[in-house]
C-alpha positions as CSV (number, residue, x, y, z in Angstrom):
1,X,-5.8,-15.5,24.0
2,X,-8.5,-18.2,23.8
3,X,-7.0,-19.7,20.6
4,X,-3.4,-19.7,21.9
5,X,-2.5,-23.1,23.2
6,X,0.4,-21.8,25.3
7,X,-2.0,-19.8,27.5
8,X,-4.9,-20.9,29.8
9,X,-7.7,-18.4,30.3
10,X,-8.5,-18.0,34.0
11,X,-11.2,-15.4,34.0
12,X,-12.8,-12.5,32.2
13,X,-14.0,-9.3,33.8
14,X,-16.8,-7.5,31.9
15,X,-18.6,-4.2,32.4
16,X,-21.6,-4.8,30.2
17,X,-24.4,-6.5,32.3
18,X,-25.5,-8.4,29.1
19,X,-22.1,-10.2,29.1
20,X,-22.1,-11.4,32.7
21,X,-22.5,-15.2,32.8
22,X,-21.7,-15.7,29.1
23,X,-18.9,-18.0,28.1
24,X,-15.7,-16.1,27.1
25,X,-15.5,-18.0,23.8
26,X,-19.0,-16.9,22.9
27,X,-18.0,-13.3,23.3
28,X,-15.4,-13.6,20.6
29,X,-17.1,-16.0,18.2
30,X,-15.0,-19.1,19.3
31,X,-16.0,-22.4,20.9
32,X,-16.9,-22.5,24.5
33,X,-14.0,-22.2,27.0
34,X,-15.8,-23.1,30.2
35,X,-14.8,-19.7,31.6
36,X,-17.8,-17.6,32.4
37,X,-17.6,-13.8,32.3
38,X,-18.2,-11.9,35.5
39,X,-18.5,-8.3,36.7
40,X,-17.2,-9.2,40.2
41,X,-13.7,-7.6,40.5
42,X,-12.9,-9.4,43.7
43,X,-13.7,-12.7,42.1
44,X,-11.3,-12.0,39.3
45,X,-8.5,-10.7,41.6
46,X,-8.9,-14.0,43.6
47,X,-8.1,-16.1,40.6
48,X,-4.8,-18.0,40.5
49,X,-3.4,-16.3,37.4
50,X,0.1,-15.6,36.3
51,X,-0.7,-12.6,34.1
52,X,-3.5,-10.0,33.7
53,X,-4.3,-8.4,30.4
54,X,-6.3,-5.2,30.3
55,X,-8.1,-4.9,26.9
56,X,-10.6,-2.1,27.0
57,X,-11.2,-1.8,23.3
58,X,-13.1,-4.4,21.2
59,X,-11.0,-6.1,18.6
60,X,-13.4,-4.7,15.9
61,X,-11.9,-1.2,16.8
62,X,-8.8,-2.2,14.9
63,X,-10.6,-3.3,11.8
64,X,-9.4,-5.3,8.8
65,X,-6.2,-3.3,8.6
66,X,-4.9,-4.7,11.8
67,X,-2.2,-7.4,11.6
68,X,-3.7,-10.9,11.9
69,X,-1.8,-11.4,15.2
70,X,-3.9,-8.5,16.7
71,X,-7.2,-10.1,15.9
């Protein structure tokens, strides 16, 4: 989502305490987005967002055999 210009990242909910406060881009090896990860569900639900994506598996789960559009 971060690299898709037609979308604007509004927030990132994380469950790992080590990821709280980190920039979303940093988590996926991309430039900083200005969006800090949080573990506060209420904060994420309060965001003015048009869409929510639930992605519980890391992209590495799909490996090199996944189509490029999945990575």
